[in-house]
C-alpha positions in Angstrom: 0.1 0.1 0.1 2.5 2.1 0.8 4.4 1.4 -2.6 1.9 2.3 -4.5 0.8 6.3 -3.2 4.3 6.9 -3.1 4.7 6.1 -7.1 1.3 8.3 -7.3 3.1 11.1 -5.4 6.1 11.0 -7.0 4.1 11.3 -10.6 3.2 14.7 -11.7 -1.0 15.6 -12.0 -0.3 17.0 -15.4 1.5 14.0 -16.6 -0.5 11.3 -15.1 -3.9 13.5 -16.9 -1.9 13.8 -20.2 -1.4 9.7 -20.4 -4.6 9.2 -19.4 -5.9 10.9 -22.1 -3.8 9.3 -24.6 -5.0 6.4 -23.1 -8.4 6.3 -23.8 -7.4 8.5 -27.5 -5.7 5.4 -28.9 -8.5 2.9 -27.1 -10.9 4.8 -28.6 -9.6 5.4 -32.3 -8.6 0.9 -32.1 -12.5 0.2 -31.1 -13.4 2.7 -34.4 -11.3 0.6 -36.6 -13.1 -2.2 -35.5 -16.2 -1.2 -35.7 -16.8 0.1 -38.8 -16.4 -3.0 -40.3 -12.8 -3.2 -41.3 -13.4 0.0 -43.2 -10.9 2.8 -42.3 -12.7 5.9 -41.2 -12.6 9.3 -42.4 -9.1 11.2 -41.2 -11.8 13.7 -39.3 -13.1 11.0 -37.2 -9.2 10.2 -35.7 -9.2 14.1 -35.4 -12.2 14.6 -33.6 -11.3 12.1 -31.1 -7.8 13.4 -30.7 -10.0 16.4 -29.5 -11.8 14.9 -27.6 -8.5 13.5 -25.6 -7.1 16.9 -25.8 -10.0 18.1 -23.6 -9.8 15.5 -20.9 -6.1 16.3 -20.6 -7.4 19.9 -19.1 -10.3 18.4 -16.8 -8.2 19.2 -13.7 -7.5 22.7 -14.6 -11.3 23.3 -15.8 -14.0 20.4 -15.7 -16.6 22.7 -17.9 -14.1 22.9 -20.5 -13.2 19.2 -20.7 -17.1 18.6 -20.9 -18.2 21.3 -22.6 -15.3 20.2 -25.4 -15.6 16.8 -25.8 -19.9 17.3 -26.1 -18.9 19.5 -29.1 -16.4 17.4 -30.5 -18.8 14.6 -29.9 -21.5 16.5 -31.3 -19.6 17.0 -34.6 -19.1 13.5 -35.1 -22.7 12.6 -35.3 -23.5 15.4 -37.4 -20.4 14.2 -40.0 -22.0 10.8 -39.6 -18.6 9.1 -38.8 -18.2 5.3 -37.1 -20.2 5.6 -34.1 -18.0 3.1 -32.1 -16.8 3.5 -28.8 -16.7 7.2 -28.9 -18.9 8.0 -26.6 -16.8 6.7 -23.8 -15.0 10.2 -23.7 -17.8 12.2 -23.2 -18.9 10.4 -20.1 -15.5 9.9 -18.9 -16.0 13.7 -18.9 -19.0 13.3 -17.1 -17.9 11.3 -14.8 -14.5 13.9 -14.2 -17.3 16.7 -13.8 -19.5 14.9 -11.2 -16.4 13.8 -9.1 -15.0 17.9 -9.2 -17.9 19.8 -8.8 -21.1 20.2 -6.0 -23.8 17.7 -5.9 -26.5 20.6 -6.8 -24.0 22.2 -10.0 -23.5 18.6 -11.2 -27.4 18.0 -11.7 -28.3 21.2 -13.4 -25.2 20.8 -15.8 -26.5 17.5 -16.1 -29.7 18.4 -16.6 -29.2 20.9 -19.8 -27.0 18.4 -21.3 -29.8 15.7 -21.1 -32.1 18.4 -22.8 -29.1 18.9 -25.6 -28.4 15.7 -26.2 -32.3 14.0 -26.9 -33.4 17.2 -29.1 -30.0 16.6 -30.8 -30.2 13.1 -31.6 -34.3 13.7 -31.8 -33.4 16.6 -35.0 -30.4 13.9 -36.2 -32.8 10.7 -36.2 -36.3 11.9 -36.6 -37.1 7.8 -36.9 -35.7 6.5 -33.6 -38.4 6.9 -30.6 -38.6 10.5 -28.3 -38.7 8.2 -25.0 -35.9 5.6 -26.7 -33.6 8.0 -26.6 -34.2 10.1 -24.0 -33.5 6.9 -21.6 -30.2 6.0 -23.5 -28.8 9.6 -22.9 -30.5 9.0 -19.3 -28.3 5.9 -18.7 -25.5 7.3 -21.0 -25.1 11.0 -18.6 -26.6 8.8 -15.6 -23.9 6.2 -14.5 -20.7 8.0 -15.1 -22.0 11.0 -13.2 -23.2 8.5 -10.2 -19.6 6.9 -10.6 -18.2 10.2 -10.2 -20.1 10.7 -7.3 -19.7 7.9 -5.5 -16.1 8.0 -6.2 -15.6 11.6 -4.4 -17.8 10.1 -1.6 -15.3 7.2 -1.3 -12.7 9.1 -0.9 -14.1 12.3 1.8 -14.8 9.2 3.3 -10.9 7.5 3.1 -10.1 11.3 4.3 -12.2 11.0 7.4 -11.5 7.4 8.1 -7.6 8.7 8.3 -8.2 12.5 10.3 -9.7 9.9 12.5 -7.0 7.8 13.0 -4.1 10.5 13.1 -6.5 12.0 15.9 -6.5 8.8 17.8 -2.5 8.8 17.4 -2.4 12.2 18.7 -4.7 11.8 22.0 -2.2 8.1 22.3 0.8 10.6 22.3 -0.8 13.0 24.6 -1.7 10.3 27.2 1.6 8.9 26.9 3.2 12.3 27.3 0.7 13.2 30.3 1.9 10.1 31.9 5.6 10.7 31.7 5.5 14.5 32.6 3.4 14.0 35.9 5.7 10.8 36.5 8.9 12.8 36.2 8.1 16.6 37.3 5.1 15.8 39.7 7.7 13.8 41.7 10.3 15.5 41.7 7.7 18.8 42.2 6.3 16.5 45.2 9.0 15.5 46.9 10.9 19.7 46.4 7.5 20.6 48.9 8.2 17.8 51.0 11.6 18.3 51.6 11.0 22.0 52.2 8.1 21.4 54.6 10.2 19.2 56.6 13.0 22.3 56.8 10.7 24.4 57.7 9.4 22.2 60.2 12.7 21.3 61.5 13.9 25.9 61.0 10.6 27.0 63.4 11.5 24.1 65.8 14.8 26.2 66.2 14.6 29.4 67.7 18.1 30.7 66.0 17.0 29.9 62.8 17.2 33.3 60.7 13.7 34.7 59.6 15.5 34.9 55.8 15.5 31.3 56.3 12.4 30.4 57.2 11.0 32.8 54.6 12.8 31.5 51.7 11.7 27.7 53.0 8.1 29.3 53.0 8.3 30.4 49.4 10.0 26.5 48.2 7.4 25.0 49.3 4.2 27.5 48.4 5.9 27.5 45.1 6.2 24.1 44.6 2.6 23.4 45.7 1.5 25.4 43.1 3.4 24.7 40.3 2.3 20.9 41.3 -1.5 22.0 41.2 -1.0 23.7 38.1 0.8 20.9 36.1 -2.3 18.5 37.7 -4.6 20.9 36.3 -3.4 21.2 32.6 -2.5 17.1 32.6 -5.9 16.2 33.2 -7.4 16.4 30.0 -4.4 15.3 28.3 -4.4 11.9 30.6 -8.4 11.5 29.7 -7.0 12.0 25.6 -8.1 15.1 25.4 -6.9 18.7 24.1 -6.2 21.2 27.0 -8.1 23.9 27.4 -5.3 26.7 27.9 -6.3 30.1 28.7 -4.6 33.0 29.1 -2.9 32.8 33.1 -1.2 35.6 35.0 -2.2 39.7 35.0 -0.6 42.7 35.7 -2.1 43.1 39.0 -0.2 39.1 39.6 3.0 40.7 38.4 3.5 42.3 42.5 2.7 38.6 44.4 5.6 37.4 41.7 8.1 39.8 42.6 7.6 39.6 46.2 8.0 36.0 46.0 11.6 36.4 44.3 12.4 39.1 46.6 11.7 35.9 49.8 14.3 34.0 47.5 16.8 37.0 48.4 17.0 39.3 45.0 16.2 43.0 45.9 13.5 43.6 42.9 12.4 47.4 42.8 9.0 47.2 41.0 7.4 50.3 39.1 4.0 50.0 37.8 2.1 53.4 36.2 -0.9 53.6 34.3 -4.8 51.5 34.7 -3.9 48.1 34.2 -8.0 46.7 34.4 -7.6 48.5 31.0 -5.2 45.7 29.3 -6.8 43.1 27.5 -6.3 39.9 29.2 -4.1 37.8 26.6 -1.9 41.2 26.6 -2.0 40.8 30.6 -0.7 37.2 30.1 2.2 38.0 27.4 3.9 40.4 30.2 3.2 38.1 33.2 5.4 35.6 31.2 7.8 38.1 29.8 8.3 39.5 33.8 8.5 35.6 35.2 10.8 34.3 32.4 13.2 37.3 32.5 13.3 37.0 36.6 13.9 33.2 36.1 16.9 34.0 34.0 18.2 36.4 36.7 18.2 34.0 39.2 19.7 31.4 37.2 22.5 33.1 34.9 23.0 36.6 35.6 24.4 36.4 38.8 23.0 40.1 39.8 22.4 41.5 43.3 18.9 43.5 41.9 16.9 43.8 39.3 14.1 46.1 38.5 10.8 45.4 37.0 8.9 48.6 35.2 5.0 48.0 33.8 3.4 50.7 31.7 0.2 51.0 30.8 0.1 53.6 28.4 -2.9 54.8 25.9 -2.2 52.2 22.9 0.5 49.5 24.6 2.0 47.8 27.2 5.7 48.4 28.0 7.3 45.8 29.8 11.1 46.2 31.0 13.4 43.5 33.8 16.7 45.5 33.9 19.6 43.4 36.4 23.2 44.5 37.1 24.0 41.0 36.7 27.3 39.3 34.7 25.7 40.2 31.0 27.5 39.4 28.2 25.8 38.8 24.7 23.2 36.8 23.5 24.7 34.0 21.0 21.7 33.0 18.5 22.8 29.8 19.3 22.9 29.8 22.7 19.8 31.2 23.1 17.8 29.0 25.1 13.9 28.0 25.2 12.9 30.7 27.4 14.1 33.9 25.7 12.9 32.3 22.4 9.4 31.5 23.7 9.2 35.5 25.2 10.3 36.7 22.1 7.3 34.5 20.2 4.7 35.5 22.6 5.5 39.5 21.9 5.2 39.2 18.4 2.3 37.0 18.3 0.7 40.0 19.4 2.2 41.9 17.5 4.3 43.4 19.7 8.8 44.0 19.7 11.1 42.4 22.0 14.7 42.9 22.9 16.6 41.1 25.3 20.6 42.7 25.2 23.3 43.2 27.9 23.6 47.1 29.4 25.9 49.7 28.2 26.7 50.4 31.8 26.3 46.3 32.6 23.6 43.4 33.7 20.7 42.7 31.2 18.1 44.1 29.6 14.9 42.8 28.6 12.1 45.0 27.3 9.0 44.0 25.2 6.3 47.0 24.0 3.2 44.7 23.2 0.1 47.1 21.0 -3.6 46.9 22.2 -7.0 47.8 21.1 -9.0 49.3 23.9 -12.5 47.6 22.0 -10.8 43.9 23.4 -12.3 42.2 26.4 -10.2 42.8 29.4 
């Protein structure tokens, strides 16, 4: 099965169409010679058969041209009283392709017109033939290939739906497996961190001489790990059921203060400045700003070796401006070594039509800046 599909994909559509038209033209020409009682047909017969085959070659580009061209060539063929062999096959093939390419309603209208034309043409051409017989033959000649085209089209749609359903089942199985792995690895680690922090906090509280900063840091670790574990379980719950998680924007400008306070408890001095009206910022923009601040402060703690940082959020009339500065070691940000955090921040901001920069500061340290425009009419 895979070999056949690969072969079909390797043949360009124009080559396939031209080859099919040539094959049908040769078969029709050969059948016409045999249908003439051994008498060689006139050159006009082969010319018209070639014209019909040529129209079939463009059936993918224009089913209307293929149908109209083959029908017109057949009419000339019959009017010249040329041998009536398998020449009727070529317009029937055009009808099949037209029914496959166009909607059922359009096909019905076109076939109705062709039926009337065919009956009228043959009645005028040969008045001795019964009208009912002519109508019956025309109905079968047009109806059978049209029905075949529709059947092929519906079968292809059904196979496409089956393939999409199979892909969705495969994606659901992947999501379930991924959720299990993440929950088992990350969830276990977070639970261990929370437990150890709780034990250490309990022991620290029992010793009167424990510095307050140590107790605050342990409490912050336990609180952050518990919150992260809850968020992880909430996100993975739909995945473990094979469902797509419902991802909603999380974090708001008002939540940045708590985020900064948690970093301060970890020992890093952070100045936070907020100007403007945070309530007027749309939800998606606010969530992006929150993630930029969160990831930037995480990078400061992990990589910058800084002693202090400054977070500034300005809710302007048409945009939200975010800046996170630190006094760490700075240094150039090489694209090949740029982590997923910086890339994620940049993608979030650019997805909202904003501008993002992350670069060393001239006087030392590092600066992350973002400007995210928004429309006041967006939902808050």
